[in-house]
Structure formats: C-alpha cells, structure tokens
C-alpha positions as CSV (number, residue, x, y, z in Angstrom):
1,M,3.7,-13.9,-13.6
2,E,1.9,-15.2,-16.7
3,V,-1.4,-14.6,-15.1
4,F,-0.7,-10.9,-14.5
5,L,0.7,-10.5,-18.1
6,T,-2.5,-12.1,-19.5
7,N,-4.6,-9.8,-17.4
8,A,-2.8,-6.8,-18.7
9,F,-3.1,-8.1,-22.2
10,L,-6.9,-8.4,-21.9
11,Y,-7.3,-4.7,-21.0
12,I,-4.8,-3.5,-23.6
13,V,-6.6,-5.4,-26.4
14,W,-10.0,-4.1,-25.1
15,F,-8.7,-0.5,-25.2
16,A,-7.1,-0.9,-28.6
17,W,-10.3,-2.5,-30.1
18,C,-12.5,0.3,-28.7
19,Y,-10.1,3.1,-29.6
20,K,-10.1,1.8,-33.2
21,Q,-13.9,2.6,-33.2
22,K,-13.6,5.6,-30.9
23,S,-16.3,7.6,-32.8
24,E,-18.9,5.1,-31.4
25,Y,-17.9,5.6,-27.7
26,S,-17.7,8.4,-25.2
27,A,-14.3,9.8,-24.3
28,F,-14.7,8.7,-20.7
29,Y,-15.5,5.1,-21.7
30,L,-12.2,5.0,-23.6
31,F,-10.4,6.8,-20.8
32,S,-11.7,4.3,-18.2
33,I,-10.5,1.3,-20.1
34,G,-7.2,2.9,-20.6
35,L,-6.9,3.6,-16.9
36,Y,-7.6,0.0,-16.1
37,A,-5.0,-1.1,-18.7
38,V,-2.4,1.1,-17.0
39,V,-3.2,-0.3,-13.6
40,S,-3.1,-3.9,-14.8
41,C,0.3,-3.2,-16.5
42,M,1.6,-1.6,-13.3
43,G,0.6,-4.8,-11.4
44,A,2.6,-7.0,-13.7
45,Y,5.6,-4.7,-13.4
46,V,5.5,-4.3,-9.6
47,F,5.3,-8.1,-9.3
48,D,8.1,-8.7,-11.8
49,I,10.6,-6.4,-9.9
50,G,9.7,-8.1,-6.6
51,L,8.3,-5.0,-5.0
52,Y,5.0,-6.6,-4.2
53,Q,6.5,-9.6,-2.5
54,E,8.7,-7.4,-0.4
55,E,5.9,-5.1,0.8
56,I,3.0,-7.5,1.2
57,R,4.2,-10.1,3.6
58,D,1.0,-12.0,4.1
59,S,0.3,-12.8,0.4
60,R,-0.2,-16.4,-0.4
61,S,2.1,-18.6,-2.5
62,L,1.9,-18.5,-6.3
63,E,0.4,-22.1,-6.2
64,Y,-2.9,-20.5,-5.2
65,L,-2.8,-18.1,-8.2
66,S,-5.7,-18.7,-10.6
67,Y,-6.7,-17.2,-14.0
68,L,-10.4,-17.4,-13.0
69,P,-10.8,-14.2,-10.8
70,Y,-9.1,-12.1,-13.5
71,F,-11.4,-13.4,-16.3
72,L,-14.4,-12.8,-14.0
73,M,-13.2,-9.3,-13.2
74,F,-12.7,-8.5,-16.9
75,I,-16.2,-9.7,-17.8
76,M,-17.7,-7.8,-14.9
77,M,-16.0,-4.6,-15.9
78,M,-17.1,-4.9,-19.5
79,G,-20.7,-4.9,-18.2
80,V,-20.2,-2.2,-15.6
81,M,-18.7,0.3,-18.0
82,S,-21.4,-0.3,-20.6
83,P,-23.8,2.4,-19.4
84,L,-21.0,4.9,-20.1
85,K,-20.4,3.9,-23.7
86,V,-22.6,6.8,-24.8
87,V,-23.5,9.5,-22.4
88,P,-26.6,11.8,-23.2
89,K,-25.9,15.4,-23.9
90,F,-26.3,17.8,-21.0
91,E,-29.0,20.3,-22.0
92,I,-31.2,22.0,-19.3
93,G,-32.8,24.9,-21.1
94,W,-31.8,27.5,-18.5
95,D,-31.1,31.1,-19.6
96,A,-27.8,32.8,-18.8
97,Q,-29.2,34.6,-15.8
98,R,-30.5,31.5,-14.2
99,V,-27.3,29.6,-14.7
100,S,-25.3,32.5,-13.3
101,L,-27.6,32.7,-10.3
102,F,-27.4,29.1,-9.4
103,S,-23.6,29.1,-10.0
104,K,-23.2,31.7,-7.3
105,I,-25.6,29.9,-4.9
106,F,-23.9,26.6,-5.3
107,L,-20.4,28.1,-4.9
108,F,-21.6,29.6,-1.6
109,F,-22.5,26.1,-0.4
110,M,-19.2,24.7,-1.5
111,L,-17.2,27.4,0.2
112,G,-19.4,27.1,3.2
113,H,-18.5,23.5,3.5
114,L,-14.8,24.3,3.1
115,F,-15.0,27.1,5.8
116,F,-16.6,24.7,8.4
117,F,-14.1,22.0,7.5
118,L,-11.2,24.4,8.2
119,E,-13.0,25.6,11.3
120,G,-12.9,22.1,12.8
121,Y,-9.5,21.2,11.4
122,Q,-7.5,22.2,14.5
123,L,-5.5,19.1,15.2
124,G,-4.5,18.3,11.6
125,A,-3.5,21.9,10.7
126,A,-0.8,21.7,13.4
127,S,0.8,18.6,11.9
128,D,2.6,17.6,8.8
129,L,0.8,15.7,6.0
130,G,2.1,12.3,7.1
131,D,0.9,12.8,10.7
132,A,-2.4,14.2,9.4
133,Y,-3.1,11.1,7.3
134,H,-2.2,8.7,10.1
135,M,-4.4,10.6,12.5
136,S,-7.3,10.7,10.1
137,V,-7.3,6.9,9.6
138,S,-6.8,6.2,13.3
139,G,-9.5,8.5,14.4
140,D,-7.4,11.1,16.2
141,L,-8.1,13.7,13.5
142,G,-11.6,14.5,14.8
143,Q,-13.3,17.6,13.7
144,K,-13.6,19.9,16.7
145,Y,-16.1,22.7,16.8
146,G,-16.7,25.4,19.3
147,S,-20.4,24.5,19.7
148,D,-23.1,22.1,18.6
149,I,-24.5,24.7,16.2
150,E,-21.1,24.9,14.4
151,M,-21.1,21.1,14.1
152,I,-24.7,21.0,12.7
153,L,-23.9,23.7,10.2
154,S,-20.9,21.8,9.1
155,K,-23.0,18.7,8.4
156,V,-25.6,20.8,6.6
157,F,-23.1,22.4,4.3
158,R,-21.4,19.1,3.7
159,R,-24.6,17.5,2.5
160,L,-25.4,20.5,0.3
161,S,-21.9,20.6,-1.1
162,I,-22.2,16.9,-2.1
163,C,-25.5,17.7,-3.8
164,V,-24.4,20.7,-5.7
165,M,-20.7,20.2,-6.4
166,P,-21.0,18.0,-9.6
167,I,-23.8,20.1,-11.1
168,F,-21.9,23.3,-10.2
169,L,-19.0,22.0,-12.4
170,Y,-21.5,20.9,-15.1
171,L,-23.0,24.4,-15.2
172,Q,-19.6,26.0,-15.7
173,F,-18.8,23.8,-18.7
174,Y,-22.3,24.4,-19.9
175,R,-21.7,28.2,-19.8
176,I,-18.4,27.7,-21.7
177,V,-20.2,25.7,-24.4
178,K,-23.0,28.3,-24.6
179,N,-20.4,31.1,-24.6
180,Q,-21.9,32.7,-21.5
181,K,-19.0,34.5,-19.8
182,S,-16.6,31.7,-20.5
183,M,-13.6,33.1,-18.7
184,M,-15.7,33.6,-15.5
185,A,-16.9,30.1,-15.8
186,L,-13.3,28.9,-16.2
187,F,-12.3,30.8,-13.1
188,L,-15.2,29.3,-11.1
189,L,-14.2,25.9,-12.2
190,I,-10.8,26.4,-10.6
191,V,-12.3,27.8,-7.4
192,G,-14.8,25.0,-7.2
193,F,-12.3,22.3,-7.8
194,G,-9.9,23.9,-5.3
195,A,-12.6,23.9,-2.6
196,T,-13.3,20.3,-3.4
197,V,-9.7,19.0,-3.0
198,T,-8.5,21.2,-0.2
199,P,-9.7,18.8,2.5
200,S,-8.0,15.9,0.7
201,V,-4.7,17.9,0.6
202,L,-4.9,18.8,4.3
203,Q,-5.6,15.3,5.4
204,G,-2.8,13.8,3.3
205,S,-5.1,11.7,1.1
206,R,-3.6,10.7,-2.2
207,G,-6.7,8.6,-3.2
208,S,-9.1,11.6,-2.8
209,L,-6.9,13.7,-5.0
210,F,-6.9,11.0,-7.6
211,F,-10.7,10.5,-7.6
212,N,-11.6,14.2,-7.5
213,F,-9.4,15.0,-10.5
214,F,-10.6,12.1,-12.7
215,A,-14.2,12.8,-11.7
216,L,-13.7,16.3,-13.1
217,V,-12.3,14.7,-16.2
218,Y,-15.5,12.7,-16.5
219,I,-17.6,15.9,-16.5
220,Y,-15.3,17.5,-19.0
221,T,-15.6,14.6,-21.5
222,N,-19.4,15.3,-21.6
223,F,-18.6,18.7,-23.2
224,K,-15.3,18.1,-24.9
225,D,-16.5,18.1,-28.5
226,E,-18.6,21.4,-28.1
227,I,-16.0,23.6,-26.2
228,P,-14.5,26.3,-28.5
229,V,-10.9,25.5,-29.5
230,D,-9.4,28.6,-27.8
231,I,-11.1,27.8,-24.5
232,K,-10.1,24.2,-24.8
233,K,-6.4,25.2,-25.1
234,K,-6.7,27.2,-21.9
235,I,-8.4,24.2,-20.1
236,Y,-5.6,21.9,-21.2
237,G,-3.0,24.3,-19.9
238,I,-4.8,24.7,-16.6
239,A,-5.4,20.9,-16.4
240,F,-1.7,20.1,-16.8
241,A,-0.8,22.7,-14.2
242,V,-3.3,21.3,-11.7
243,L,-2.3,17.7,-12.5
244,G,1.4,18.7,-11.9
245,L,0.5,20.4,-8.6
246,L,-1.6,17.4,-7.4
247,G,1.2,15.1,-8.4
248,F,3.7,17.2,-6.5
249,Y,1.4,17.1,-3.4
250,A,1.0,13.3,-3.8
251,I,4.8,12.9,-3.8
252,I,5.1,15.2,-0.8
253,I,2.4,13.1,1.0
254,S,4.2,9.9,0.1
255,F,7.5,11.2,1.4
256,A,5.8,12.5,4.6
257,R,4.3,9.1,5.3
258,V,7.7,7.4,5.3
259,D,9.7,10.1,7.0
260,G,11.3,11.3,3.8
261,D,12.8,8.0,2.6
262,V,12.9,8.6,-1.2
263,D,13.2,5.0,-2.2
264,V,10.5,3.7,0.0
265,A,8.2,6.6,-1.1
266,L,8.7,5.9,-4.8
267,N,8.2,2.1,-4.2
268,R,4.9,2.8,-2.4
269,I,3.6,5.0,-5.2
270,M,4.3,2.3,-7.7
271,R,2.7,-0.3,-5.5
272,Y,-0.3,1.9,-4.9
273,F,-1.3,1.6,-8.6
274,G,0.0,-1.9,-9.1
275,E,-1.4,-3.9,-6.2
276,P,-5.2,-4.0,-6.8
277,F,-5.0,-6.8,-9.3
278,L,-2.2,-8.5,-7.4
279,N,-4.2,-8.5,-4.2
280,L,-7.2,-9.9,-6.0
281,G,-5.5,-13.2,-6.8
282,L,-2.9,-13.5,-4.0
283,V,-4.8,-12.2,-1.0
284,Y,-8.5,-12.3,-1.5
285,W,-9.6,-14.8,-4.1
286,D,-10.8,-18.1,-2.6
287,S,-9.4,-17.0,0.8
288,T,-12.6,-17.1,2.9
289,D,-15.8,-19.0,3.1
290,I,-17.5,-16.2,5.0
291,H,-19.7,-13.9,3.1
292,T,-21.7,-11.1,4.9
293,Y,-24.2,-10.4,2.1
294,G,-24.1,-6.6,2.3
295,L,-23.6,-6.0,6.0
296,R,-20.1,-4.6,5.4
297,F,-21.5,-2.2,2.8
298,F,-24.3,-1.2,5.1
299,P,-22.9,-1.7,8.7
300,K,-26.0,-0.2,10.4
301,L,-27.9,-3.3,9.2
302,L,-25.3,-5.4,11.1
303,E,-26.1,-3.5,14.3
304,W,-29.8,-3.7,13.8
305,F,-30.2,-7.3,12.7
306,G,-26.9,-9.0,13.4
307,G,-26.4,-8.1,17.1
308,F,-22.8,-7.0,16.4
309,E,-21.4,-3.8,17.8
310,L,-19.2,-2.0,15.3
311,P,-16.3,0.3,16.3
312,D,-17.4,3.9,16.7
313,S,-16.5,5.9,13.6
314,K,-14.6,8.3,15.8
315,Y,-11.9,5.6,16.1
316,G,-11.3,6.0,12.4
317,V,-11.0,3.7,9.4
318,D,-8.3,1.6,10.9
319,A,-10.6,0.3,13.6
320,V,-13.3,-0.6,11.1
321,R,-10.8,-2.4,8.8
322,E,-9.5,-4.4,11.8
323,F,-13.0,-5.4,12.7
324,W,-13.8,-6.8,9.2
325,S,-10.4,-8.4,9.0
326,N,-11.4,-10.5,12.0
327,V,-14.7,-11.4,10.5
328,Y,-13.4,-12.5,7.1
329,R,-10.0,-13.7,8.5
330,V,-8.5,-11.8,5.5
331,N,-6.5,-8.6,5.8
332,M,-8.9,-5.8,4.7
333,Y,-6.2,-3.1,4.4
334,Y,-5.4,-4.0,0.8
335,F,-7.1,-2.9,-2.5
336,K,-9.1,-5.7,-4.0
337,T,-10.9,-4.4,-7.2
338,L,-14.7,-4.2,-7.8
339,F,-15.0,-8.0,-8.3
340,G,-12.8,-8.9,-5.3
341,D,-14.9,-6.7,-3.0
342,L,-18.2,-8.1,-4.2
343,Y,-16.8,-11.6,-4.1
344,L,-15.9,-11.2,-0.4
345,E,-19.3,-9.8,0.4
346,F,-21.6,-12.1,-1.7
347,G,-19.6,-14.9,-3.2
348,T,-19.0,-15.4,-6.9
349,I,-22.6,-15.8,-8.1
350,G,-23.9,-13.1,-5.7
351,A,-21.2,-10.7,-6.9
352,F,-22.5,-11.0,-10.5
353,V,-26.1,-10.6,-9.3
354,V,-25.2,-7.3,-7.6
355,A,-23.1,-6.2,-10.6
356,L,-26.1,-6.8,-12.9
357,L,-28.4,-4.7,-10.6
358,T,-25.7,-2.0,-10.6
359,I,-25.5,-2.0,-14.4
360,A,-29.3,-1.8,-14.6
361,A,-29.2,1.2,-12.3
362,G,-26.6,2.8,-14.6
363,W,-28.8,2.3,-17.7
364,L,-31.9,3.5,-15.9
365,A,-30.1,6.7,-14.9
366,K,-29.7,7.5,-18.6
367,K,-33.4,7.1,-19.2
368,I,-34.4,9.8,-16.6
369,S,-35.8,12.8,-18.4
370,N,-34.6,15.3,-15.8
371,P,-31.1,16.2,-17.1
372,L,-29.9,17.5,-13.8
373,L,-30.8,14.3,-11.9
374,S,-29.8,12.0,-14.8
375,H,-26.3,13.5,-15.1
376,F,-25.9,13.7,-11.3
377,L,-26.5,9.9,-11.1
378,L,-24.3,9.1,-14.0
379,Y,-21.5,11.2,-12.5
380,Y,-21.7,9.1,-9.3
381,Y,-21.9,5.9,-11.3
382,A,-18.7,6.9,-13.1
383,R,-17.0,7.9,-9.8
384,V,-18.2,5.3,-7.3
385,I,-18.5,2.3,-9.5
386,V,-16.1,2.7,-12.4
387,L,-13.3,4.8,-10.9
388,W,-13.5,3.3,-7.4
389,G,-13.9,-0.1,-9.0
390,I,-10.1,-0.2,-9.6
391,F,-9.6,-0.4,-5.9
392,G,-12.9,-1.8,-4.5
393,Y,-16.6,-1.2,-3.8
394,G,-16.1,0.4,-0.4
395,F,-18.6,1.3,2.3
396,L,-21.8,2.2,0.5
397,Q,-23.9,3.3,3.5
398,D,-22.7,6.9,3.4
399,V,-22.8,7.0,-0.4
400,F,-26.5,5.9,-0.5
401,I,-27.4,8.5,2.2
402,D,-25.6,11.2,0.3
403,L,-27.4,10.1,-2.9
404,S,-30.8,10.1,-1.2
405,Y,-30.3,13.7,-0.1
406,A,-29.1,14.7,-3.5
407,I,-32.0,13.0,-5.4
408,V,-34.6,14.8,-3.2
409,F,-32.6,18.1,-3.6
410,W,-32.5,17.9,-7.4
411,L,-36.2,16.8,-7.7
412,L,-37.1,19.9,-5.7
413,I,-34.9,22.2,-7.8
414,S,-36.4,20.8,-11.0
415,K,-39.9,21.0,-9.6
416,F,-39.7,24.7,-8.7
417,W,-37.1,26.2,-11.0
418,N,-36.7,24.0,-14.1
419,P,-39.1,24.9,-17.0
420,A,-41.8,22.2,-17.3
421,K,-41.4,20.2,-20.5
422,V,-45.2,19.7,-20.7
423,E,-45.8,23.4,-20.7
424,D,-43.0,24.0,-23.2
425,G,-44.4,21.3,-25.4
426,A,-47.9,22.8,-25.2
427,C,-46.6,26.2,-26.1
428,D,-44.6,24.8,-29.1
429,K,-47.7,23.0,-30.4
430,K,-49.8,26.1,-30.0
431,A,-47.3,28.2,-31.9
432,E,-47.2,25.5,-34.7
433,S,-51.0,25.5,-34.8
434,D,-51.2,29.3,-35.1
435,A,-48.6,29.3,-37.9
436,E,-50.6,26.7,-39.8
437,K,-53.8,28.6,-39.4
438,A,-52.1,31.8,-40.5
439,E,-51.0,30.1,-43.7
440,T,-54.5,28.7,-44.5
441,G,-56.4,31.8,-43.4
442,E,-58.2,29.9,-40.6
443,T,-59.0,31.4,-37.2
444,D,-59.9,30.0,-33.8
445,E,-63.5,31.0,-34.5
446,D,-63.5,28.6,-37.5
447,D,-62.5,25.8,-35.1
448,E,-65.5,26.5,-32.9
C-alpha cells in the first residue's frame, strides 16, 4: 500500500509545484498532470478497499511489489509531457470566407464518415450497449455494407475524417477568437463533436468517450485565454452539459455490461480509473523476459519478418489480446501505463530510448512552421502519447498509417490554399521600402 501512496504523492506534489507557477505552463500541461494525479490516487483507493484484489485474480503477491517501476514511470512522464509545457499560438492567416468554406467542407467529410458508419452498423444497432461492446471486441460487430463501393467509400470518409476532425475543431475556436460568427462556430463545435463520439456511444465504448472529450479539452486550452468572456461562459455551460451526458452514457454502458448490477457497475468504474498503476507493479513489471521490440505495435512486421500469422482483425480485439498474452505469458487485457507498455515491448533501457525519440518528435512538431500541420501533430501527441499514456501505448500501426495520410493531406492543403509566407514577407518588405522612399523623396528610378 505504501508504494501506491508514494506514487500518488509524487504526482500530487508535481501538480502543486507546477500550479504554483501556472503562468509559465500551458493549461493542458497542468490538466494532464492533474489527471495523472487523480488516477494515481484512485489506484491507492481501489487497492485500499480491496476492490482490485477481488476483481483481478491473477495479480501477483505483494512481495513482488517494487518502487522502481513507479519512479521510472514518473520520470518518463515528466519528459513525455515536456513538449506541451508551452504550446505555440494557432494563427493561420486565413480570412473569414476561407475559414467558413473549409469548415463546411470538413463538416461534410465528418458527417460522411458518420453516415457510412451508421450504414454498416446493422448488427450493433439491434442490440443493447452491453451486447454491442462485447460484439465489437469479439469481432462479431462487423461493419456490413451492401456493396464493395459502400465499403470503399466508408474507408475513404474515415481517413478524411481523421485528417480534418482536429483542424475542424481548431477552426471553430479560431472563429470564436476572431469573432467570426461565434455562435455558428459554437454550434458547429457541438455538431462536429457529436459526429465524433456517436460511434463510441453506439459501440458501448467508455474509453473512446473519455479520450474524445479530453482531446477536445486540449484544443480548447490552446484558445482559452483569447476567447471572449461571454462566449466562454456559454462554452462552460455546454461543456458541463456534454460531460454530464457522456457520464450518464458511461454509467448506462457500465450497467449494460454487467446486466444491471449496480454494485458491480460502480466497482468497475472505480477500478477502470484505478487499475493502470496497480497493474504496472502487480501484473506487468518484471513478469516476462520476452520483449518483441516493436512487433506488437506494428504487427504487420511480425507477419513479414517473423513468420507468425496473427489473428484476422475481423475476429476482434479479444483474439489479438489472447495472441499476445500467449507470447508474453502475461495477461494483456489489463491497463499497463505508458512505461509498462514500453517495458513489455523493449525492456527497461529500450523503453527510455523509445520515450526519448517520442519526446524529440513532440519538440520537433512545435518547430514546424506550418501551423496546420504543427498543431495537428501536437494534438495527436497530446491524445495518443499523453492521454493514452495513462493506460498504455497501444497498437501504433493504425495510428501511424492515419498520421501518414493526414500529413500528406495537410501538406497539400497548405501548398495550394495557405498563403505563402515567402510571398507575404516579400510584399511586407516591398511596402516598407516604398514607405521609406516616400519619406525621403526617393524613387525606383533613383535606385537604378
């Protein structure tokens, strides 16, 4: 128990220290530390009341519990969050007409993705949320389309939606800050966010609701200080309503998964937020001498170079988890934190090497001069690395494919529709030169 209290104490002290100097840090940086502090406290509480020991039957004895993985996780997270200490201001130089045009185009892609998702959601729509979740992870909840063309269009709209969704939300906050039809932008924020979380609601996924909401919080924090007070009050009101609605759905989902047993549902909600740090020390740390060095994150490499045949994705997440549980000889169903996931994959030293590369990528994203691409990459860094880092690193193959499509997409958008900085700079210099000449009475002919 002392280990978990010490772990919680570290994050509480870290949050208090940074909050004392909050003017030096971004709001999301403080928010993230606070979130980790809450989860670490939940872990100590869940263990103290005996809920974890009751629910997780295959956890090891306390004699295996060590302070080391918790110190290593804490050090890693201090580094991983560092690129988000200060986030560059979002400024693209688009006029109101261009922002409005792209908002409409991007909303079309997002609603297109939602339409095709609903078109193929025949099996899940006929079941309750508990059944929908179990079918989705077991592979029974397949998307069924009337033709190959529908399936292809669904994939196209999905990719485009992933590319445009964050920037669509960015543009609406940008319009609010610039006072460009603020109420319409606020309405589009609600519509866009609703289109994003609807698949999660229908599939009974609490985790997706959690990540999508806090990813939106990240985008909001980039504009928080510039949003007019009257609009900010409306945003807070809507946010509390949406959070209450999502919380209500999360409770319904939890009840549906356990056939309405209230006590079991509440216990599982508490365990959900408490077990990542508990699992790190009692299930995963020092539990295997097998490290696959990236093959679990990029399973196609395993098929190409390892000679293994992975379960077909149509059989769902459960089949994939069972496969890797057999490889590691460790139950892969439990949350394991960012460090725990990297440790399983690369070992202790390898985990920090990968973390350092990840941190470097986060800092490089801030250096990109293209504001659309820079903020898109920082958004995914905050979502995939920092927020997901509470639970693990996950399967990165799809994330990297999605990012590759998005990077190409935003480079093309910037190439053809974003004003060229070089040209703008040349015009500015020409205007300054003309002004100086006007003051001195010189002309271009004098230069010649």
